[in-house]
C-alpha positions as CSV (number, residue, x, y, z in Angstrom):
1,M,-12.9,-10.7,-11.1
2,E,-10.3,-9.0,-8.9
3,A,-6.6,-8.6,-9.4
4,T,-4.4,-8.1,-6.4
5,A,-0.8,-7.2,-5.6
6,M,0.9,-7.3,-2.3
7,I,4.2,-6.3,-0.6
8,K,5.2,-8.0,2.6
9,Y,7.5,-6.7,5.3
10,A,7.6,-3.1,4.1
11,R,9.6,-1.1,6.6
12,I,6.9,1.5,7.3
13,S,4.3,1.7,10.0
14,P,0.8,0.4,9.0
15,R,-0.6,3.5,10.5
16,K,1.2,5.7,8.0
17,V,0.2,3.5,5.1
18,G,-3.4,3.5,6.2
19,I,-3.7,7.2,5.7
20,V,-2.7,6.9,2.0
21,C,-4.9,3.8,1.5
22,D,-8.0,5.8,2.5
23,I,-7.1,8.4,0.0
24,I,-7.0,6.1,-3.1
25,K,-9.7,3.6,-2.1
26,G,-12.6,3.6,-4.7
27,K,-10.7,5.8,-7.2
28,D,-10.0,5.0,-10.8
29,A,-6.5,3.4,-11.3
30,V,-5.3,6.3,-13.4
31,T,-6.5,8.8,-10.8
32,A,-5.1,6.8,-7.9
33,K,-1.7,6.7,-9.7
34,A,-1.7,10.5,-10.2
35,I,-2.7,11.0,-6.5
36,L,0.2,8.7,-5.3
37,E,2.7,10.5,-7.5
38,N,1.8,13.9,-6.0
39,T,1.2,13.0,-2.4
40,P,4.1,14.0,-0.1
41,K,3.9,10.9,2.1
42,A,6.5,8.2,2.6
43,A,4.0,5.5,2.0
44,S,3.0,6.8,-1.4
45,E,6.2,5.7,-3.1
46,I,5.8,2.1,-1.9
47,M,2.1,2.0,-2.7
48,L,2.7,3.3,-6.2
49,K,4.8,0.3,-7.0
50,V,2.1,-2.0,-5.6
51,L,-0.7,-0.2,-7.6
52,K,1.3,-0.5,-10.8
53,S,1.8,-4.2,-10.1
54,A,-1.9,-4.8,-9.5
55,V,-2.8,-3.0,-12.7
56,S,-0.3,-5.1,-14.6
57,N,-1.6,-8.3,-13.0
58,A,-5.1,-7.4,-14.1
59,E,-4.0,-6.6,-17.6
60,N,-1.7,-9.6,-18.2
61,N,-3.3,-12.4,-16.1
62,F,-7.0,-11.6,-16.4
63,S,-7.2,-9.6,-19.7
64,M,-8.9,-6.6,-18.1
65,D,-9.0,-3.2,-19.7
66,P,-6.6,-0.8,-17.8
67,A,-8.8,2.2,-18.6
68,K,-11.8,0.6,-16.7
69,L,-9.9,-0.4,-13.5
70,Y,-10.6,1.1,-10.1
71,V,-9.1,0.4,-6.7
72,S,-11.6,-1.9,-4.9
73,K,-9.5,-2.6,-1.8
74,A,-6.4,-1.0,-0.3
75,Y,-5.3,-1.9,3.2
76,A,-2.2,-2.4,5.3
77,D,-1.9,-5.2,7.9
78,P,0.8,-5.0,10.6
79,G,3.8,-7.2,10.1
80,P,6.5,-8.3,12.6
81,I,8.0,-5.6,14.8
82,L,11.8,-5.3,14.9
83,K,12.7,-4.4,18.5
84,R,15.7,-2.3,19.2
85,M,17.2,-0.6,22.3
86,Q,18.4,2.9,22.7
87,P,20.8,3.4,25.6
88,V,19.7,6.1,28.1
89,S,21.0,7.4,31.4
90,H,21.7,5.2,34.5
91,G,22.4,2.2,32.3
92,R,18.8,1.8,31.2
93,G,17.6,1.0,27.8
94,F,14.8,2.7,25.9
95,K,12.8,0.4,23.7
96,I,12.3,1.3,20.0
97,N,9.8,-0.5,17.9
98,K,10.5,-0.6,14.2
99,R,7.2,-1.5,12.6
100,T,6.6,-3.3,9.3
101,S,3.5,-3.6,7.1
102,H,1.9,-6.0,4.7
103,I,0.3,-3.8,2.0
104,T,-2.4,-5.1,-0.3
105,I,-4.1,-3.4,-3.2
106,A,-6.9,-5.0,-5.3
107,V,-8.3,-3.6,-8.6
108,K,-11.5,-4.4,-10.3
109,E,-13.1,-3.6,-13.7
110,R,-16.0,-1.1,-13.5
111,E,-19.3,-2.5,-14.8
112,E,-20.9,0.0,-17.2
113,A,-24.5,0.7,-16.5
């Protein structure tokens, strides 16, 4: 069984979030939380909220033990792009793309061997 949490339309580039996703993928939930709290990346603050939500969903909805949870999936899909213009010389406009992300984190219980 897998418990997921998702945030949509987060105002951060999926490329920036992907770096942090790769760091926590496969780690225990407690370790992943500690990593996110101490990582100086903009995405870590948003992902910490999503991770806490996924752990809470696992505990409350599926009666999983929070001590046995690990991050099974962590990924960021691109959302819609907000397109803006920056005025430049000779009456031209420079296009600015403000990217958004849909961030998903899934946690599973570890099977003991």
